[in-house]
C-alpha positions in Angstrom: 12.6 57.4 3.4 11.7 57.3 7.2 12.9 54.4 9.2 9.3 53.5 10.0 8.3 53.6 6.4 11.4 51.0 5.6 10.3 48.8 8.2 6.6 48.9 7.1 7.8 48.0 3.5 9.9 45.1 4.8 7.3 43.8 6.7 5.0 43.7 3.7 7.5 42.1 1.6 7.8 39.5 4.3 4.0 38.9 4.2 3.9 38.7 0.5 6.9 36.1 0.7 5.1 34.1 3.3 1.9 34.0 1.1 3.7 32.8 -1.9 5.2 30.1 -0.1 2.0 28.9 1.4 0.2 29.0 -1.9 3.4 27.2 -3.3 3.2 24.6 -0.3 -0.7 23.9 -0.9 -0.1 23.6 -4.9 2.7 21.2 -4.2 0.7 19.0 -1.6 -2.5 19.2 -3.6 -0.9 18.6 -6.9 0.6 15.3 -5.7 -2.5 14.2 -3.8 -4.8 14.7 -6.6 -2.5 12.9 -9.1 -2.2 9.9 -6.9 -5.7 9.5 -6.2 -6.7 10.3 -9.8 -4.5 7.4 -11.0 -5.2 4.9 -8.0 -9.0 5.3 -8.5 -8.5 4.2 -12.0 -7.4 0.8 -10.5 -9.5 0.6 -7.5 -12.7 1.3 -8.9 -12.5 -1.0 -11.7 -11.9 -3.7 -8.9 -14.4 -5.9 -7.7 -12.5 -6.6 -4.5 -11.8 -4.5 -1.3 -8.8 -2.5 -2.1 -6.9 0.5 -0.1 -3.6 2.2 -0.5 -1.6 4.6 1.7 1.6 6.4 0.8 3.8 8.6 2.8 6.0 11.0 1.0 8.9 12.6 3.2 9.1 15.5 0.6 5.6 16.6 1.4 5.5 14.9 5.1 1.9 13.9 4.2 0.2 10.3 3.9 -1.9 10.2 0.8 -4.6 7.4 0.9 -7.6 5.8 -1.1 -10.0 3.1 -1.1 -13.2 1.8 -2.5 -14.2 0.2 1.0 -14.3 3.1 3.4 -14.2 2.2 7.1 -13.1 -1.5 6.0 -10.5 -3.4 8.4 -8.3 -5.6 6.6 -6.9 -8.8 8.1 -3.0 -8.3 8.2 -1.9 -12.0 7.0 1.7 -12.1 7.2 2.5 -8.3 7.2 1.8 -8.4 10.8 5.2 -9.9 11.2 6.8 -6.6 10.7 4.8 -5.3 13.9 5.8 -8.4 15.7 9.4 -7.7 15.2 9.4 -3.9 15.9 7.3 -4.6 19.0 9.6 -6.9 20.2 12.7 -4.7 19.7 10.8 -2.0 21.6 10.2 -4.5 24.3 13.7 -5.7 24.5 15.7 -2.6 24.2 19.0 -4.6 24.7 18.1 -6.5 21.4 17.3 -9.8 20.4 19.1 -13.0 21.5 21.0 -14.9 18.8 18.0 -17.5 18.6 15.5 -14.6 18.2 17.4 -13.0 15.4 17.3 -16.6 13.7 13.8 -16.7 14.0 13.2 -13.0 12.9 15.5 -13.8 9.9 13.0 -16.8 9.0 9.9 -14.6 9.7 10.8 -11.9 7.5 13.0 -13.3 4.7 11.0 -16.6 4.3 8.0 -15.7 6.2 8.2 -18.5 8.2 5.2 -19.0 10.3 6.4 -21.4 13.1 9.2 -18.6 13.6 6.7 -15.9 13.8 4.4 -17.8 16.7 7.5 -18.3 18.9 8.1 -14.5 18.5 4.6 -13.7 18.8 4.8 -15.5 22.0 7.9 -13.8 23.2 6.1 -10.3 22.6 3.3 -11.3 24.9 1.0 -13.0 22.5 -2.5 -10.7 21.5 -1.8 -8.4 24.4 1.9 -7.9 23.6 0.7 -7.4 19.9 -1.9 -4.8 20.6 0.7 -2.8 22.9 2.9 -2.7 19.9 0.1 -1.3 17.8 -0.8 1.2 20.6 3.0 2.3 20.8 3.4 2.9 17.1 0.1 4.9 17.1 -1.7 2.4 15.1 -5.0 3.3 16.5 -7.0 1.1 13.9 -5.5 -1.8 14.4 -6.5 -4.7 16.5 -4.5 -7.8 17.8 -5.9 -11.1 17.7 -5.2 -14.7 19.2 -4.5 -15.7 15.7 -1.8 -13.2 14.7 -2.6 -13.4 11.0 -6.2 -12.4 11.7 -5.3 -9.2 13.2 -6.8 -6.1 11.7 -5.5 -3.1 10.3 -5.6 -0.3 7.7 -2.8 1.0 5.2 -2.4 4.3 7.0 -1.7 2.5 10.3 0.9 0.4 8.4 2.7 3.4 6.9 3.0 4.8 10.5 4.8 1.7 11.5 7.0 1.8 8.3 7.9 5.6 8.8 9.5 4.4 12.4 11.5 1.9 10.5 12.6 4.0 7.4 12.6 7.3 8.9 12.8 9.1 12.1 11.6 7.3 15.1 11.4 7.9 19.2 10.9 4.3 19.6 13.3 2.3 17.5 17.2 2.9 17.6 19.1 3.2 14.2 20.4 -0.3 15.1 16.7 -1.5 15.3 15.8 0.1 12.1 18.6 -1.3 10.2 17.9 -4.6 11.6 14.3 -4.6 10.3 15.1 -3.0 7.1 17.9 -5.1 6.3 15.8 -8.1 6.6 12.9 -6.7 4.6 15.5 -5.8 1.9 16.5 -9.5 1.7 13.4 -11.5 1.3 13.7 -14.7 -0.8 13.0 -14.2 -4.5 9.4 -15.7 -4.3 8.4 -13.0 -1.6 9.5 -10.1 -3.6 6.5 -9.4 -5.5 4.0 -6.4 -4.6 4.9 -3.0 -3.9 8.4 -3.7 -5.4 6.9 -3.9 -9.0 9.4 -2.2 -11.4 11.8 -1.2 -8.6 15.3 -2.3 -8.0 15.7 -0.7 -4.4 13.0 -1.8 -1.8 12.4 -3.4 1.4 9.1 -5.5 1.4 6.8 -7.6 3.3 4.1 -9.5 1.8 0.9 -11.3 3.2 -1.7 -13.8 1.6 -4.4 -15.8 3.1 -7.5 -17.6 1.7 -9.8 -17.3 4.6 -13.6 -17.7 4.8 -15.8 -14.9 3.4 -12.8 -12.5 3.0 -11.6 -15.1 0.3 -8.0 -14.2 -0.8 -6.5 -11.6 1.2 -3.5 -10.2 -0.6 -1.4 -7.6 1.2 1.9 -5.8 0.3 3.9 -3.2 2.6 7.3 -1.7 2.4 9.7 1.1 1.4 10.7 2.2 -2.2 13.6 4.3 -3.3 13.6 5.4 -6.8 16.9 6.0 -8.9 16.4 9.7 -8.7 16.6 9.4 -4.8 13.1 10.0 -4.0 11.7 7.4 -1.6 8.5 6.6 0.3 6.7 4.2 2.3 3.7 2.4 1.2 0.9 -0.2 2.0 -1.5 -1.8 -0.1 -4.1 -4.2 1.2 -7.1 -6.2 -0.6 -9.4 -8.8 0.1 -12.4 -10.5 -1.6 -10.0 -11.8 -4.3 -11.2 -14.7 -6.3 -7.5 -15.8 -6.4 -4.2 -14.7 -4.9 -2.8 -13.8 -8.5 -5.9 -11.2 -8.8 -4.8 -9.7 -5.7 -1.1 -9.5 -6.7 -2.0 -8.0 -10.1 -4.3 -5.2 -8.4 -1.3 -4.4 -5.9 1.4 -4.4 -8.7 -0.8 -2.0 -10.9 -1.0 0.4 -7.9 2.7 0.3 -7.0 3.7 1.0 -10.7 1.6 4.1 -10.9 2.6 5.2 -7.6 6.3 4.7 -8.6 5.9 6.8 -11.7 4.1 9.8 -9.8 6.6 9.7 -6.9 9.7 9.9 -9.3 
């Protein structure tokens, strides 16, 4: 066989292999996405409340999402406390003071609001929180003077979580370990939500009964399964008649997500 013919044959084989890999990648991505949305929709569209979920898979490097309220912005409630801490660590590259660390520990582990307000002030209040949203690419999040009434989307929260639990150009490994460590050590009464049926997780929840939004119940964090697969996840709800209703919806979504991400 002539050299040119050999090169042509090798080129054809390379093209075939690339096409097969591309088809495999599309199937893998499409299959997981369709299975997640199919399972989520059975929960989301049987709810009378506003519900939205986003999940990031490091295996596919894709964010999957679903909602029954397109375009709706959810109040953060206490989930914004993770952004406040992350933004403060970016603002202070030399780390937290010992007093700030004590406040951060209370803010994340106990969801203490007084500690949050003090750190919110250190961050630069509303302007500082908005800067943190912008720095982490959270383009659909808006800071408010009352930090708990800031608005966001699950996809934006997953962007933040990915900076904490995966690669980040903003947070050092020490910063990531600090935030992840606090989120992995929340008080027992704070560990409901995305942690349903999981033993290895990092979490921050938020809940607030506020005006026409009724009960806002939210849960964000990181989950690692026993087989080593992991993911970041954010679930937001409002218009719930009770806090328990929101918790139930979130935990239903968390369970079906876990089973499909195994």
